[in-house]
N, C-alpha and C positions, 0 to 999 in steps of 0.2 A: 505321716498323715497329719494334717493340721487339726487343731482342736475343734473348729466348727464342723469339719467332716466327721470327726469322732462323735460329736454330739448328734449329728444326723443319724448315724448308724445306731447309736444308743437309743434315740427316739423311735426309730423304726423297729428295733428289736423289742422294745417295751410295748409298742402298739400291737405288734403281731402276737405277743404273748399276753395281752390284756393287762399289762403291768404299768408301773410308773418308772420312768427312766431316771438314772442318775443325772443330776444337773452338773455339767462340766464348765459352763461358760459364765463368767462374771463380768467380762469386759464388754462395753456397749458395741465396740467395733466388731468383736467376734460374734456377738448376737446378730448384728446386721448381716454379716457374712453367712451365718447359719440360715437365717430366713431367706436370704437371696438364693442360697444353694437349694433349700427345700423347694422354693418356687421353681427354680430352673429344672429340678429333677421331677417336677409334677407330683410331689408328695406332701405339699404344704398342709392339706387337711389332716393327714395322718400324723405329721410332726407336731402340729398345734394341739391335737387331741391328746397325744402322749404327754407333752410337756405340761399341759394344763393339769394332768393328774398328779404332777409333782409340785403343784402350787406355784408354777411359774406364771407371772403376769404376762399374758399374751397381748402384744401391741394391738390397739383397736383396728388398725388397717389390716393387720394379719388376720385377726378374728373375723372381720367382715369378709375378707377374701376367701378364707376357708369355708365360712358358712355359705357364701354365694356359690362356690364350687360344689359343695355337697348338695345344695338344693338343686342346682342344674343337673347334677348326676342323677339324683333321685327322680327328677322329672323325665330325663331321657331314658332311664331304666324302665320306668312305668310305661313310657311310650313304646319302647322296644318290646316289652311283654305283650302289649296289645297288638302290635304289628305282627309279631311272630305267631301269636295265636290266630290271627286272621289268615296268615299264610297257610298255617296247618289246616285250618278249616277248608281252605281251597284245594287241599291235597298237595300242597307244595312243602317240601321238607328240606330246605337247605341246612347244612351243618353249621352250627355256631362254633367259631374258633376264637380262643382267647376271650376277651371281653367279659360277658356275663358269667361264663364258666369260671374264669379266674377270680373275678370279683367276689363270687359266692364263697371263696375260701378265706376271705378276710373277716376279722371280727365285726367290722362295720363296713359292708360293701360300698355304701354311698360315699365313704371317705377315700376310696380308691378311684380317682377319676379316669374315665376313658374318653378319648377324643372321638372314637367311632366304634361301631360294631362290625365285625367281620363275618361274612357268610360265605361258605363254600357251596356252590350250587351245582347239582347234576347237570351236565351239558344239555340234556334234552329238556330240562325245565327252565333254562336260562331265559328264553324270550318270554315265557309265561310269567316268570317271577318278576321281571322288569315291568311288564304290563300291569301286573297286580300292584306293584309299588306305585306306579303312576296313578292308578285309580285311588290309591290311599293318600294322594296328595304329595308324593315325592317328586322332586325335580331330578330326573335321571340323566346322567351324562355318560355316554359311552362312545369312545373314539374307535374308528375302524381298526381292527386288529389288536385292540387293547384287551388283555385278559381280565380286566377288572372294571366294573361300573361303579361310579360314584353317585350315591343317591342321598339327597337331603330333603327332609321334611320341614319346611319353613315354620310351620305352626308350633312344632315341639322342639326344634333344634336338633332332632335326631339325625345322625349321619351314618349311613351304611356304606360299606364297601362290599360289593358282591363279586366274588372271585370265581373264575372258571377253573383256575389252578391255584395251588397255594403259593407257588413261586413263578415269577415271569419265565416262561419256557425258553425265551430266546437269549437269556443271560448266559454268557460263557462261564461266569464265576459260580453261579448257583442254580441255573436252569435245570440241571440234572437232578436236583434234589426231589423233584416231583415223583420220581420213580419209587421212592420209599412209601408213597401214599396211594399206589395202585390198589384198588379194592377197599379204599377207606370207607366208602358209603356202605358196603356190605358189612363192614366191621363196626359200624357206628352204634352208639348207645343213646339212651335217653337219660337225662339228669333233670333235677328240679333246681332252678336257680332264680333267686329274686322273685319267687312266687309264680314261676312259669316253667312248664315242661318243655325242655329244649332237646333237640337231637344234635349230637355232637360227636366228635372223634372219640374212638375208644381210648382208654388211658395210655396204651402203648403208643398209639399214633400221636396223641395230643402232647405227651411229654416230649417226644421226638420233635414234633413241630415247634413247640415253644423254644426248645434249644436251638433248632436250626433257624428259626426266625431271628433270634438274637444273633446267631452266627452270621446271618446275611447282613444285619446292620453293623456287625463288627467289621466285616469286610468293607463296608462303606466308611463312615466316620465315627461309628460307635453307637452305644446305647446307654441307658441309665439304670440306676439301682432299682427302679420300680419293676423292670422286667426280671431282675434277679429275684425279687420277692415273689413274683408270679411263678417262676420256675421252681423255686425251693418249696413254696407252699403246695404246689401241685405234686411235686415229688414226695413230699411228706404225706399228702392225703392219699395218693394212689401207689406209693412205692412198692407195697406188697403185692400189687396186681401186675407190676411191670416185670417182663422177662428181661432182666438186665443184661445177660450175655448177648441177646439179640439187639438190644438197644445200643450197647457199647460197640458191637460189631458194625452197626450202621454208622455210628459216629466216627469210628476209626476209618471207615471206607472213604470218608470225605475229610479226614484229618481234623475232625472237630471234637475228638474224645478228650484231649488234654484241656481244651477250652471248656468243655462241659464240666469236667471235674473241678476246674477253677471256680465256675459258677456255684456249684454245690458247696464247695469249700467256703465261699463267702457266706453262704447260709449257715454253715456249721460254726464258723469262727465269729461272725459279726452280726448275724441276724437272729441267732438263737433257734434256728430251724435245722434240726439235725437228724431226726428220726425218719430216714428214707427207706428203712427196711434192711434186714441183714445182708441181702445180696448186694445192695447199693453200697453199704458200708464196707463190705468185703472188697468190692471193686476199688473204692476210693483208697482204702488202706493198702491195697496191693501195688499202687503206683509207686514207682521208685522215688524215694525221698518224700512221698506224700504230695497231695495236690498243692500247687503254688498259686495263690490268688492275689498276691500283693500288687503286682504291676497291673493286673487286670482290673482290680478294684480302683486303683489310682486313675486308670484310663477312663472308666465309666463315671467316676465322680467328677472328672475334669471336663467332660464333653457335653453335658446336657442330656436330656432324655433320649434323643436319637443322634447324639454327636453334633447337634446343631447350634451350639452356643456361640459360634463365631463363623463368619463367612470363610475365613482361612481354613478352619477345620473342615467345613463342608467341601471346599475345593480339594482338600487333601485326599478325599475319597477316590479321586481319579487315579492316584498313585497306588493306593492299596488294592483297588479293583484290578488294575493292570497287572500288579504283582500276583494276585490270586488267579488271574487268567493265564499266567505263564509268561508275562512280559519281563524283559530286563529293564535296567535303569533308564536307558534312553527311551524305551517304550512307555515307561511310567511317566516320564516328564512330558512326552508327546500327548499322552492321554489327558494330562492335566491341562495342557494348552488347547488341545483339539479333541474334545469329548465326542463320543458317538452321537449320531443324529438324534436317536431316541432320547438321550439324556438332555438334549437342548429343546425338545419340542414344547415343554412346559413354558419356557421363557420366550420361545419364538414359534408361536402356533402355526405360522405359515409353512413350517417345515413338514407338517402332516400332509398338507395338500401339494406342496411343491418341494420334494426332497432334494431336487437338483440345486436348490438355493442354499445348500449347506455352506459353501464357501462364504457367501454373504453373511450368514449367521455368525461364522467364525470372526469375520471382521467386526461386526456389530458388537459381539461379545467382548472382544479385546478392547475396543474403544470404550465401551460402557464400563468394563472393569477398571480401565485406566482412569476413568473419571471418578468412579466410586471408591477406589482403594489405591493407596500409594504402592510404589514398587515393593516396599517392605512387606505388604500383605501377601504378595505373590511369593516372596522368599519365605514367608512364614508358612504358607501352604506347603511348599516343598519340604521345609524342615519337619512340619508335623507329619506329612505323608511318609517321609523316610523313617521317622521315629516309630510310626505305627507299623510300618513294614517290619522293623526289628521286633516289635511286639508280636506280630503274626509269626515270626520265626521262633520266638521264645515259646509260644504255645503250640508249636509244631504244625501250624497251619501251612506254613511255607517251609520247604527244606532248608 
């Protein structure tokens, strides 16, 4: 691990524990790489706050960026509290997942930025909920057959994703994960977060969802350290309420148990978050040789917040998804070159109305990619994809 990466982990560890981090960097180049990594991982406000406690002089542009991000987050959180209160007054009770519930676990929630707020809506309330949001000034976008509606409130910048299911049901790689959340509404609870009473998943469901959500992104092109902070803080806050044998059995069923253990081990070793309760500690300590988090940590630090730090890495997700769906190497390469129609609809919207034009989209994609990136980028995608397939094998996700 490089020194600027060590400094980021040390800063996050200190922030989560309300302490001052050890200052490891003295070289200007290392400092610049540190701030670039913190920004890429979307943890810049937390890193800046922690280092300021150690007397580090924060560069003016970093200080301004962190303050701007925190102010925007505070504004969006206040807007979300008003919107959710209005929905509740109308008798609508979508479940809040991630977002505000996770932010409330941080020492200063406004320093943990969220790009959006996720709501899980009961199917029978879905039309009424979208209508209510439109009345509140949201621009609602819902494509036919899409399980999620994108809702943006221009006045406040608040962005909501309203889900009918927690995972896309038509995905071969992870569509089946929805079965673990049958009955989630009946098991839901109320919590107070950021001054608002929210209905959310029960602790058992929520921790499982947080892990499986990161697992989904791991099958694509990766995820970042911020998601690990969310998971570890949640496990520490609710660990004694979790039935760990049931949780780990569900994870084993989808080959995500070794992966999950690696995430919690990052918390124990690098983030200073380790009190998950006796049952969790017993499970982690029972694993042969102990949880291994080294390669997992290296992958998430190198890929950006959702594995999106480079186009080559994003394209590599075709290979890992094909492998997770049961495809061999030739299938993996074909998926990279010729993705499923649904994966291309964002870039070629006409496919939603005219699916038979998929071959034309393939031609346009190849021509466009050839103009935007050299042949070396395509080779890089294949290399990254194959490396990440080996990573999936190491964490027992693939046999």
